[in-house]
DOVONU-398718 format. One record per residue: z, x, y of N, C-alpha, C in turn; residue in three letters; residue number from 1. Coordinates in steps of 0.02 Angstrom, whole numbers. Each point is the difference from the previous one (the first is absolute). Last residue first. Layout:
! residues N
     n.up   n.east   n.north    ca.up   ca.east   ca.north     c.up   c.east   c.north    aa     i
        Z        X         Y        Z         X          Y        Z        X         Y   ALA   NUM
...
//
This chain:
! residues 399
     n.up   n.east   n.north    ca.up   ca.east   ca.north     c.up   c.east   c.north    aa     i
     1235    -1053     -1182       51        34        -40       28       59        34   UNK   399
     -237      -66        78       48       -44        -33       48       38       -43   UNK   398
     -161       57       202       35        40        -51       51      -44       -35   UNK   397
     -134      -75       181      -50        37        -38       31       42       -55   UNK   396
       52     -226       155       36        50        -37      -49       37       -45   UNK   395
      -69     -115       239        7       -12        -71       40       56       -33   UNK   394
       48      -36       258      -61       -11        -39       15      -15       -73   UNK   393
      206       68       114      -62        20         32      -58      -11       -48   UNK   392
      281      -73        54      -56         6        -46      -62       20        40   UNK   391
      248       71        81      -49       -54          5      -54       12       -52   UNK   390
      273       85        74      -60         4        -42      -45      -60        12   UNK   389
      212      155       118      -33       -65          4      -66        5       -37   UNK   388
      172      175        46       -4       -31        -66      -29      -70         3   UNK   387
       82      187       161      -69         7        -21      -10      -34       -68   UNK   386
      172      -17       238       -5        17        -70      -74        0       -20   UNK   385
       83      -60       218       53        46        -21       -5       20       -73   UNK   384
     -168     -135       119       36        32         55       52       50       -23   UNK   383
     -201      -36      -169       38       -47         41       39       37        54   UNK   382
     -231       58      -147       63        26         28       32      -52        44   UNK   381
     -161      -37      -219        0        -5         73       67       22        27   UNK   380
     -170       16      -232       68         9         25       -3        1        75   UNK   379
     -157     -105      -210       -2        32         66       72        3        25   UNK   378
     -128      -13      -257       51       -23         47      -13       34        67   UNK   377
     -156       33      -164       32       -56        -33       53      -31        46   UNK   376
     -145      134       148       -4         4        -73       31      -62       -31   UNK   375
        9      160       241      -38       -55        -27       -5        8       -76   UNK   374
      198       87       186      -57        17        -41      -34      -63       -24   UNK   373
      222      117       153      -54       -50          3      -56       23       -46   UNK   372
      202      121         0       23       -58         38      -52      -55         2   UNK   371
       28      173      -209      -25         1         69       17      -65        35   UNK   370
      166       61      -193      -71       -17          5      -24        5        72   UNK   369
      200      159       -70      -11       -72          9      -74      -15         0   UNK   368
      101      210      -138      -26       -20         65       -1      -76         5   UNK   367
       45      164      -190       58       -15         43      -21      -15        71   UNK   366
     -143       30      -192        6        58         44       57       -8        50   UNK   365
      -52     -171      -157       -3        60        -42       12       63        41   UNK   364
      -25     -215       101       68        16        -21        3       61       -44   UNK   363
     -208      -99        73       31        45         49       71       20       -19   UNK   362
     -205      -60      -168       61       -32         25       34       47        50   UNK   361
     -198       47      -138      -17       -40         60       61      -36        30   UNK   360
       18      135      -199      -35        43         48      -13      -37        66   UNK   359
       86     -111      -194       52        33         40      -31       45        54   UNK   358
     -139     -111      -159       25       -46         51       54       32        43   UNK   357
     -164      175      -102       25       -62        -28       28      -44        55   UNK   356
     -126      229       -23       -9       -51         50       20      -68       -29   UNK   355
       -1      199      -132       53         6         50       -5      -53        54   UNK   354
     -164       26      -175       61       -34        -23       56        4        51   UNK   353
     -262       35       -17       46        11         55       66      -38       -14   UNK   352
     -208       -1      -138       47        54        -12       49       15        57   UNK   351
     -174     -178       -28      -32        65          9       50       58        -2   UNK   350
       67     -229       -18      -46        10        -55      -35       68         4   UNK   349
      145      -71       175       38        16        -61      -47       15       -58   UNK   348
      -98      -70       201       34        64         10       36       21       -63   UNK   347
      -97     -212         5      -51        52         -8       31       69        10   UNK   346
      134     -189        38      -13         8        -71      -52       54       -13   UNK   345
       48      -60       223       55        37        -30      -11       12       -75   UNK   344
     -133     -112       186      -27        44        -51       54       43       -32   UNK   343
       48     -152       176      -29       -42        -52      -31       43       -56   UNK   342
      213       90       142      -72       -10          9      -28      -43       -56   UNK   341
      256      -26        80      -42        38        -46      -73      -11        17   UNK   340
      234       -9       156      -58       -38        -24      -42       45       -45   UNK   339
      191       77       122       21       -38        -58      -55      -43       -29   UNK   338
      -10      162       187       23       -66         20       30      -40       -58   UNK   337
       -7      279        58      -37       -54        -33       31      -67        18   UNK   336
       22      199       177       29       -25        -63      -48      -49       -32   UNK   335
       53      190       214      -56       -31        -35       25      -20       -69   UNK   334
      138       45       246      -11        13        -70      -61      -37       -25   UNK   333
      133      107       246      -23       -57        -40      -11       19       -72   UNK   332
       28      102       277       36        -8        -63      -26      -61       -37   UNK   331
      -91      185       206        0       -67        -30       38        1       -66   UNK   330
       34      166       220      -27        -4        -68        9      -70       -28   UNK   329
       80       86       218      -60       -40         -3      -29       -8       -69   UNK   328
      210      108        74      -57        42         19      -66      -37        -5   UNK   327
      205     -104       -63        3        15         71      -58       43        24   UNK   326
      -48     -155      -212       50        50         17        0       12        75   UNK   325
      -75     -236      -115      -25        65         24       59       45        14   UNK   324
      -61     -235      -169       28        26         62      -34       64        21   UNK   323
      -63     -138      -193       69       -24         10       31       24        66   UNK   322
     -253      -57      -133       34        43         48       68      -29        15   UNK   321
     -168      -21      -221       43       -36         47       34       50        46   UNK   320
     -227      -23      -183       46        43         39       39      -44        49   UNK   319
     -116      -62      -251        1       -12         73       50       47        33   UNK   318
     -147      -69      -248       45        46         33       -5      -12        75   UNK   317
     -108     -153      -132       34        32        -56       51       52        25   UNK   316
     -131     -240        95       23        68         15       39       27       -58   UNK   315
     -200     -190         9       70        11        -18       16       73        12   UNK   314
     -193     -200        86       21        69         -9       70        0       -28   UNK   313
     -232     -168        62       67         5        -27       15       73       -16   UNK   312
     -186     -160       165       20        59        -37       71       -6       -26   UNK   311
     -155     -221        36       34        51         40       21       59       -45   UNK   310
     -107     -220       -57      -46        54         16       31       53        44   UNK   309
      104     -199      -102      -30       -12         66      -51       53        18   UNK   308
      130       10      -203      -42       -59         -2      -35      -16        65   UNK   307
       63      255       -36       35       -61        -17      -48      -60         3   UNK   306
      -75      259       -63       11       -47         55       40      -60       -24   UNK   305
       38      227      -135      -55       -46         14       17      -47        57   UNK   304
      127      230        12       -5       -53        -50      -62      -43        15   UNK   303
      103      264        56      -41       -56         24       -9      -49       -58   UNK   302
      206      186        56      -54       -22        -45      -36      -59        30   UNK   301
      144      218       116       -5       -71        -14      -58      -14       -47   UNK   300
      170      183       142      -46         4        -57       -2      -70       -28   UNK   299
       86      110       251      -11       -52        -49      -43       27       -57   UNK   298
       80      144       173       40       -59         17       -8      -56       -51   UNK   297
      -18      287        27      -29       -58        -33       44      -60        15   UNK   296
       -9      208       175       31       -27        -61      -44      -55       -30   UNK   295
       36      213       201      -50       -44        -32       28      -22       -67   UNK   294
      110       96       253       -6         3        -73      -51      -50       -25   UNK   293
       74       27       232      -56        41        -21       -9        4       -75   UNK   292
      157     -137       131       23        69         -2      -55       48       -23   UNK   291
      -36     -236         8       12        23         68       25       72         3   UNK   290
     -154      -72      -209       58       -30         34       12       35        67   UNK   289
     -221      -51      -169       34        54         36       55      -31        42   UNK   288
     -120      -89      -241       15        -9         71       31       63        28   UNK   287
     -143     -128      -230       35        57         29       10      -13        74   UNK   286
      -61     -144      -247        2         3         73       41       60        22   UNK   285
     -146      -96      -223       52        47         19       -3        7        75   UNK   284
      -91     -180      -208       -3        22         70       59       46        13   UNK   283
     -149      -97      -228       62        25         29      -13       24        71   UNK   282
     -174     -113      -125       58       -13        -42       66       18        35   UNK   281
     -270      -80        66       56        44         15       61      -19       -42   UNK   280
     -208     -123       -20      -18        72          0       61       45         7   UNK   279
       10     -244         8      -17        23        -68      -12       75        -3   UNK   278
       46     -108       209       58        -5        -44      -14       25       -70   UNK   277
     -178       -7       157       51        48         21       58       -1       -49   UNK   276
     -169     -160       -33      -25        68        -15       53       52        18   UNK   275
       43     -221        59        7         7        -72      -25       70       -22   UNK   274
      -29      -61       224       71        12        -15       11       10       -75   UNK   273
     -213      -63        71       14        69         21       72       18       -16   UNK   272
      -65     -220       -40      -32        45        -48       12       73        18   UNK   271
       75     -169       147       42         2        -60      -31       46       -53   UNK   270
     -119      -38       201       58        42         11       42        4       -63   UNK   269
     -262      -42       -27       58       -37         26       61       46         4   UNK   268
     -235      117        26       39       -31        -53       56      -42        31   UNK   267
     -219      169        68       27       -66         16       32      -31       -61   UNK   266
      -44      261        96      -10       -43        -58       33      -68        14   UNK   265
       14      193       146      -55       -46         13      -16      -45       -59   UNK   264
      179      173        43      -57        20        -40      -61      -44        14   UNK   263
      229      -25        88      -47        38         42      -63       20       -38   UNK   262
      188     -107      -105      -42       -48         36      -50       34        46   UNK   261
      163      127      -117      -51       -25        -46      -47      -49        35   UNK   260
      186       82       119      -51        51         -9      -56      -24       -46   UNK   259
      187     -140        31      -39         5         62      -56       51        -7   UNK   258
      151      -19      -180      -40       -61          6      -45        4        62   UNK   257
      158      168       -31      -55         7        -47      -47      -60         3   UNK   256
      195      -14       127      -43        52         27      -61       10       -45   UNK   255
      169     -144       -71      -40       -32         52      -46       50        34   UNK   254
      148       83      -162      -48       -45        -31      -43      -35        52   UNK   253
      175      140        74      -50        39        -35      -54      -44       -30   UNK   252
      191      -95       101      -50        21         49      -55       41       -33   UNK   251
      182      -59      -133      -40       -60         15      -54       16        51   UNK   250
      153      174       -59      -44       -20        -55      -44      -59        16   UNK   249
       68      147       206       39       -33        -52      -46      -19       -56   UNK   248
      -80      111       198       71        15          6       44      -32       -53   UNK   247
     -270      106        31       38       -62         -1       73       19        -3   UNK   246
     -258      123       -30       51        -8         52       31      -69        -4   UNK   245
     -101      145      -214      -21       -41         56       57       -5        50   UNK   244
     -100      138      -248       50       -13         52      -30      -47        51   UNK   243
      -39       53      -284      -25         7         68       58       -8        48   UNK   242
      -79       18      -289       48         3         54      -36        4        67   UNK   241
      -23      -64      -295      -27        27         62       50       -7        57   UNK   240
        4      -77      -240       33        63         16      -25       32        64   UNK   239
     -167     -163      -134       72        -1         10       27       69        17   UNK   238
     -234     -132       -15       18        68         22       75        2        17   UNK   237
     -130     -202       -75       19        47        -51       19       70        22   UNK   236
      -68     -202       132      -49         6        -55       15       60       -44   UNK   235
      120      -61       203        1       -61        -41      -50        2       -58   UNK   234
       15      176       160       65        -3        -34        4      -61       -45   UNK   233
     -194       29       134        5        54        -49       65       -6       -41   UNK   232
      -33     -148       181      -45       -15        -55        5       52       -55   UNK   231
      119       39       196       30       -55        -38      -43      -19       -59   UNK   230
      -87      157       149       54        29        -39       33      -54       -42   UNK   229
     -163      -67       151      -31        35        -56       53       32       -45   UNK   228
       71     -102       199      -24       -51        -47      -31       33       -62   UNK   227
       71      139       178       57       -28        -37      -23      -52       -51   UNK   226
     -141      107       164        0        29        -66       58      -25       -43   UNK   225
      -35      -56       235      -29       -44        -50       -3       28       -70   UNK   224
      176      120       156      -57       -42         19      -24      -42       -59   UNK   223
      174      172        -4        7       -22         70      -57      -44        22   UNK   222
      140      153      -211      -48       -54         11       12      -27        71   UNK   221
       53      253      -117       22       -57         39      -56      -51         3   UNK   220
        0      185      -158       50        23         49       27      -56        42   UNK   219
      -86      -29      -251      -30        -3         67       54       17        51   UNK   218
      -55       25      -279       52         9         51      -34        2        68   UNK   217
      -47      -77      -274      -29         8         66       58        5        50   UNK   216
      -38       41      -286       40       -21         58      -40       11        64   UNK   215
     -106       31      -202       59       -29        -30       45      -28        55   UNK   214
     -276       30        21       68        21         16       51      -32       -47   UNK   213
     -268       26        18       47        -8        -55       71       23        16   UNK   212
     -199      -25       146       19        68        -20       52       -1       -56   UNK   211
      -93     -186       131      -52        24        -45       15       70       -26   UNK   210
      139     -110       158       -1       -45        -57      -53       20       -51   UNK   209
       22      113       210       54        18        -47       -2      -44       -62   UNK   208
     -148      -40       185      -20        56        -42       53       15       -53   UNK   207
       48     -165       159      -54       -23        -43      -21       56       -47   UNK   206
      154       57       163       32       -43        -51      -53      -27       -48   UNK   205
      -71      123       185       29        44        -51       34      -40       -55   UNK   204
      -91     -115       187      -54        32        -39       29       40       -57   UNK   203
      152      -91       151      -29       -52        -42      -56       28       -43   UNK   202
       99      137       162       46       -10        -56      -29      -51       -49   UNK   201
     -187      113       145       63       -34         12       44        0       -63   UNK   200
     -206      146       125       20       -20        -67       71      -28         6   UNK   199
     -225       64       177       69       -20        -14        9      -17       -74   UNK   198
     -206       72       131       33        41        -50       71      -19       -17   UNK   197
     -115      -49       246      -25        -3        -68       44       42       -46   UNK   196
        0      -26       250       24       -61        -33      -22       -7       -72   UNK   195
      -31      186       158      -53       -50          5       19      -65       -36   UNK   194
      141      193        -1      -10       -17         71      -54      -52        10   UNK   193
      112      -11      -238      -13        57         43      -13      -23        72   UNK   192
      163     -135      -178      -70        11         18       -8       61        45   UNK   191
      205        3      -173      -22       -43         55      -73       12        15   UNK   190
      132       23      -241      -32        39         53      -22      -47        55   UNK   189
      188       21      -231      -48       -37         41      -29       45        54   UNK   188
       92       81      -245       20        -5         70      -54      -34        40   UNK   187
      103       54      -272      -55       -22         42       27      -10        71   UNK   186
       72      128      -255       17       -21         68      -62      -17        41   UNK   185
       82       20      -265      -62        -3         38       16      -25        70   UNK   184
      131      114      -236        5       -31         66      -68        3        34   UNK   183
      140       76      -222      -62       -39          4        0      -42        63   UNK   182
      186      147       -44      -60        38        -17      -65      -39        12   UNK   181
      230      -38       146      -23       -11        -68      -68       36       -11   UNK   180
      141      -18       206       -8        63        -36      -25       -9       -71   UNK   179
        5     -123       269        8        -9        -71      -16       65       -37   UNK   178
       29      -76       248        7        66        -31       13       -7       -75   UNK   177
     -104     -138       243       33        -3        -64       -2       68       -35   UNK   176
     -111      -47       209       71        17          6       35        2       -67   UNK   175
     -261      -27       136       36        20        -60       71       22        15   UNK   174
     -143     -190       122        9        71         13       48       26       -53   UNK   173
      -81     -210       -37      -37        10         62        2       74        18   UNK   172
       20      -76      -261       37         7         63      -48        3        60   UNK   171
       41      -29      -291      -45       -19         54       40        0        65   UNK   170
        5       89      -282       35       -11         64      -51      -13        54   UNK   169
       18      -14      -285      -44         3         57       42      -12        63   UNK   168
       51       84      -271       23       -30         63      -53       10        54   UNK   167
       53        8      -285      -51        15         50       17      -39        64   UNK   166
      177       91      -203      -39       -55         27      -48       23        55   UNK   165
      169      134      -123      -62        -9        -37      -44      -56        28   UNK   164
      223       61        85      -49        52         15      -67      -14       -34   UNK   163
      176     -196        78       -9        50        -54      -59       46        14   UNK   162
      148     -112       195      -60       -17        -39      -10       53       -54   UNK   161
      172       11       173       19       -32        -64      -61      -18       -43   UNK   160
      -13       91       224       20        52        -47       19      -29       -68   UNK   159
      -52     -136       191      -59        22        -37       17       55       -51   UNK   158
      162      -80       154      -11       -48        -54      -59       21       -44   UNK   157
       43      127       194       54         9        -49      -11      -46       -60   UNK   156
     -149      -19       183       -8        64        -34       52        9       -55   UNK   155
       23     -185       139      -57        -9        -45      -14       64       -39   UNK   154
      164        9       167       23       -38        -58      -56      -12       -50   UNK   153
      -55      104       203       44        44        -38       24      -35       -64   UNK   152
     -121     -127       153      -44        46        -36       41       49       -42   UNK   151
      120     -155       136      -40       -34        -51      -41       49       -41   UNK   150
      173       21       190       -4        41        -60      -41      -31       -55   UNK   149
       47      -70       237       54       -19        -46       -2       40       -65   UNK   148
     -152       -6       205       51        53         -6       57      -16       -47   UNK   147
     -128     -208        80      -25        66         14       57       51        -5   UNK   146
       50     -214      -141      -28        11         66      -27       71         7   UNK   145
        2     -130      -240       48        23         49      -35        9        67   UNK   144
      -47      -31      -294       -9       -25         69       56       27        45   UNK   143
     -139       23      -257       54        28         41      -12      -23        72   UNK   142
      -76      -91      -259      -19         8         70       62       24        38   UNK   141
      -94      -14      -277       51         8         52      -33        4        69   UNK   140
      -41      -81      -280      -31        16         64       53        0        55   UNK   139
       37       60      -269        7       -52         50      -34       23        64   UNK   138
       25      117      -227      -61       -18         36        7      -63        43   UNK   137
      164      135      -131      -26       -59        -36      -58      -32        39   UNK   136
      106      192        90      -19        19        -69      -26      -59       -40   UNK   135
       88      -29       222      -63        38          2      -24       13       -72   UNK   134
      208     -101        23      -52       -47         23      -68       35         1   UNK   133
      193      128       -48      -18       -43        -56      -56      -48        19   UNK   132
       88      135       170      -34        42        -50      -24      -42       -59   UNK   131
      133     -104       162      -68        11         24      -40       43       -48   UNK   130
      228      -36       -48      -38       -62         -7      -72        9        23   UNK   129
      147      180        30      -14       -10        -72      -40      -64       -10   UNK   128
       78       47       217      -52        47        -20      -20      -11       -72   UNK   127
      182     -118        82      -62       -28         27      -59       45       -18   UNK   126
      211       78       -63      -16       -60        -37      -65      -31        25   UNK   125
       93      192       110      -29        16        -65      -21      -62       -39   UNK   124
       -4      -24       264       51        15        -50      -34       20       -66   UNK   123
      -85       32       268       -4       -43        -58       55       20       -49   UNK   122
      -15      105       210      -53       -49         13       -6      -51       -56   UNK   121
      146      205        35       29       -67          6      -52      -54        14   UNK   120
      -23      245       -47        0       -21         71       31      -68        10   UNK   119
      -28       88      -220       47        42         37        6      -20        73   UNK   118
     -162     -108      -132       68       -20        -21       52       40        37   UNK   117
     -222       60        31       13       -64         33       69      -27       -19   UNK   116
      -72      194      -109       15        14         71       14      -65        37   UNK   115
      -69      -15      -223       68        28          4       20       15        71   UNK   114
     -220      -71       -45       47       -55         -2       71       26         4   UNK   113
     -181      153       116       11       -26        -68       48      -59         5   UNK   112
     -187      114       185       69       -11        -19        3      -26       -72   UNK   111
     -205      164        84       31       -64         17       73       -4       -20   UNK   110
     -184      177       -17       39       -25        -57       33      -66        13   UNK   109
      -57      135       213      -30        15        -65       45      -23       -57   UNK   108
       -7     -114       240       42        49        -34      -28       12       -70   UNK   107
      -83      -96       260       -9        -1        -72       44       54       -31   UNK   106
        5     -146       251       -5        60        -40       -3      -13       -75   UNK   105
      -89     -125       227       50       -15        -50       -5       53       -54   UNK   104
      -82      -30       267       -5        41        -60       58      -19       -46   UNK   103
     -147      -94       232       58        -9        -44      -12       40       -63   UNK   102
      -99       -7       272       -7        21        -70       66      -14       -36   UNK   101
     -156      -39       247       60       -19        -38      -11       15       -74   UNK   100
     -100       58       267      -13         5        -72       65      -10       -39   UNK    99
       24     -106       234      -35        60        -22       -9        1       -75   UNK    98
       97     -182       122       42        58         17      -33       66       -19   UNK    97
     -100     -217       -43        7         8         72       42       61        19   UNK    96
     -166      -70      -204       69        22          4       13       19        73   UNK    95
     -208      -70       -23       34       -50        -41       75       15        -2   UNK    94
     -172      136       112       49       -39         38       34      -55       -41   UNK    93
        3      204      -113       -2       -37         63      -73      -21        14   UNK    92
       79       31      -258      -20        37         60        7      -43        63   UNK    91
      122       18      -256      -32       -47         47      -15       39        64   UNK    90
       72       48      -282      -16        23         68      -31      -57        40   UNK    89
      153       66      -241      -38       -51         36       -7       23        72   UNK    88
       69      110      -265       -4         1         73      -37      -62        24   UNK    87
      141      120      -231      -41       -53         28        0        4        76   UNK    86
       29      204      -193       36       -44         47      -48      -50        32   UNK    85
      -60      185      -153        5       -68        -25       37      -47        45   UNK    84
      -67      237        35       56        -3        -48       10      -70       -28   UNK    83
     -172       44       166      -13        40        -61       56       -2       -51   UNK    82
      -13     -212       155       -2        71         15      -14       39       -65   UNK    81
      -86     -258        52       56        39        -25       -9       73        17   UNK    80
      -80     -262       102      -20        57        -41       62       34       -26   UNK    79
     -113     -198       181       49         3        -55      -22       56       -45   UNK    78
      -60      -77       270      -11        41        -60       59       -7       -47   UNK    77
     -136     -104       244       56        -2        -46      -18       38       -64   UNK    76
     -150      -48       193       58        36         25       61        0       -46   UNK    75
     -272      -33        22       44       -11        -57       66       38        14   UNK    74
     -162        1       168      -24       -60        -34       45      -18       -59   UNK    73
       40      197       123       13       -57         43      -21      -66       -33   UNK    72
       56      181      -176      -36         5         63       19      -59        44   UNK    71
        8      107      -264       51       -13         51      -33       12        67   UNK    70
      -66      -19      -290      -16         0         72       61      -14        43   UNK    69
        3      133      -241       -2       -69         25      -12        1        75   UNK    68
       44      184      -173      -69       -24          4       -6      -72        23   UNK    67
      197      154       -28      -10       -54        -49      -71      -29         3   UNK    66
       62      180       147       24        20        -66      -15      -53       -52   UNK    65
      -45      -41       230      -49        45        -31       20       18       -71   UNK    64
      150     -126       131      -58       -40        -19      -53       42       -35   UNK    63
      188      110        87       20       -42        -57      -60      -41       -24   UNK    62
      -29      125       194        3        44        -58       19      -39       -63   UNK    61
        7     -108       208      -70         9        -23       -4       46       -61   UNK    60
      211      -33       101      -24       -63        -28      -71        8       -27   UNK    59
       94      182       115       34        -9        -64      -26      -63       -35   UNK    58
      -72       41       218      -32        46        -47       31       -6       -69   UNK    57
       97     -121       176      -65       -29        -18      -36       44       -51   UNK    56
      199       81        89       14       -56        -45      -65      -33       -22   UNK    55
      -14      174       157       23        26        -65       12      -56       -50   UNK    54
      -55      -55       224      -58        29        -35       20       25       -69   UNK    53
      171      -80       138      -44       -55        -21      -60       26       -38   UNK    52
      224      138       -16      -47       -14         53      -45      -57       -24   UNK    51
      254       18       -89      -68        24        -10      -36       -1        67   UNK    50
      279        7       -81      -55       -24         41      -66       32       -22   UNK    49
      287      -49       -72      -66        29        -15      -53      -30        46   UNK    48
      244      -45       -28      -25        27         63      -68       34        -9   UNK    47
      110     -221      -141        0        73          4      -22       22        69   UNK    46
      122     -231      -128      -49        26         47        5       76         4   UNK    45
       58     -171      -212       29        44         52      -56       26        44   UNK    44
       63     -203      -208      -47        34         44       37       39        54   UNK    43
       64      -76      -269       12       -12         71      -48       42        42   UNK    42
       18        4      -247      -14       -69         20       11      -15        73   UNK    41
       26      221       -97       45       -45        -34       -6      -72        26   UNK    40
     -136      133       149       42        37        -47       52      -48       -27   UNK    39
     -243       13       163       46       -39        -39       37       45       -49   UNK    38
     -123       36       259        2        16        -71       50      -46       -35   UNK    37
     -164       24       247       59       -22        -36       -5       21       -73   UNK    36
     -117       47       264       -3        12        -72       68      -17       -31   UNK    35
     -154        8       237       50       -46        -27       -3        3       -77   UNK    34
     -156      105       161       67        19         23       56      -44       -26   UNK    33
     -247      -22       -47       16        72         -2       72       18        17   UNK    32
      -62     -239      -117      -28        36         57       28       71         1   UNK    31
      106     -118      -158      -20       -54         45      -31       30        63   UNK    30
       68       68      -266      -23        31         62      -30      -55        44   UNK    29
      167       34      -227      -34       -50         41      -16       30        67   UNK    28
       79       64      -271       -9        27         67      -44      -48        39   UNK    27
      167        4      -241      -54       -28         40        0       33        69   UNK    26
      155       65      -173      -47       -37        -41      -59      -29        40   UNK    25
      198      211        -9      -36       -44         46      -56      -34       -38   UNK    24
      135      160      -107       46       -53         20      -32      -48        50   UNK    23
     -109      202       -92       -1       -60        -42       47      -55        21   UNK    22
     -139      192       142       70       -14        -17        4      -65       -40   UNK    21
     -205       87        98       22        43        -55       71      -13       -24   UNK    20
     -101     -118       186      -44        -9        -57       25       38       -62   UNK    19
      109       27       208       17       -64        -30      -44      -14       -61   UNK    18
      -42      195       123       68         4        -26       21      -64       -34   UNK    17
     -209       13       114        0        32        -66       69        3       -30   UNK    16
      -93      -90       218       42       -39        -46        4       32       -69   UNK    15
     -128       99       186       63       -24         31       46      -38       -49   UNK    14
     -223       80       -73       54        50          7       63      -26        32   UNK    13
     -229      -93       -72       64       -35         -3       60       46         9   UNK    12
     -225       84        -2       -1       -54         50       67      -37         3   UNK    11
      -26      167      -164       -2        31         67        1      -54        54   UNK    10
      -17      -68      -223       68        23         14        3       34        69   UNK     9
     -211      -61       -77       39       -60         17       72       19        15   UNK     8
     -146      167       -76      -16       -18         68       40      -61        22   UNK     7
       24       75      -223       26        49         47      -13      -20        72   UNK     6
      -91     -133      -171       72        -6          0       31       48        50   UNK     5
     -232       12       -37       18       -61         36       76       -7         6   UNK     4
      -85      177      -129      -11        12         71       19      -60        41   UNK     3
      127       26      -232      -69        -4         23       -4       13        75   UNK     2
      182      103      -179       -7       -54         48      -70        1        29   UNK     1
//
């Protein structure tokens, strides 16, 4: 263990028990006397306390470890701990309750898809479809709210990328845990105390295109770099992945549209939308439910714009919540909608014979179709039954 790592653990001594216990996934320090922890998706208040000086010293130690400024002039810090855990620091008086630190823990090796299946976050069938989508180089975007597990899911999906491919990862603060042999990880850098030396996600994306990537994996798009990513994906860099903040497939597309417009490039709105629709093939939505569980809620295909220039989506898998147990546990099921992806023929041609028409039929798994989905048909839940059918857009899967 390095000297910095040892000294940082000394400064964080009040919460070391939570840092070392794998069942706790996040530690939230809201000033020296208000510390919360997350376990199984739920927050619990602790009786842990720091001194203000001790907490400030811990924050400055974090900044020193990563070589990033933290001062009255630059009171915010995004970084990572020696073990890879993600941290965010805000200093007073911006943080009115005192030095505020969020620690999102890192688990060596990360989670596997089998573990997500065991946790009930996804089904084997949905996992198989996503694996096939990655292998045939479809572009994926993972969306969800804060704490919904987007980065975890991106890590898991990245495990499906073949080992022989050259992968460029781009992040604000390194969290991805790809294990392939030919990996080039890039990390953005904020400006120094004099406002110089910044290297942005957009800068790194430009560099990545000159590094001969087979795949580009961006931890999160949150600004004008989204337009550059869309350009890259539309010029042959298939099989790439990223995450963004959105709560549904349709919101994901409008979010990407809004971010692309921040680039300052003056294009008609319809042209930007066409870029978004052409660049993204599959949207995977994740959500954290009221019981703390994290689940995949949608796996959807992005279709070309309709005649009015609006987005078109067809849901391939949708999670339907059916109720809650007395202990608060959410009940529901993730099922295919019965709609075939437009690239179904490509899946079969690439040897995924198990992904036949029966694979996408919910009846195959003795499940009812999801109550509401977008695609060839839209099912609307009536007052006492779930069999009211409405047409939705163009029939993209004739026959």
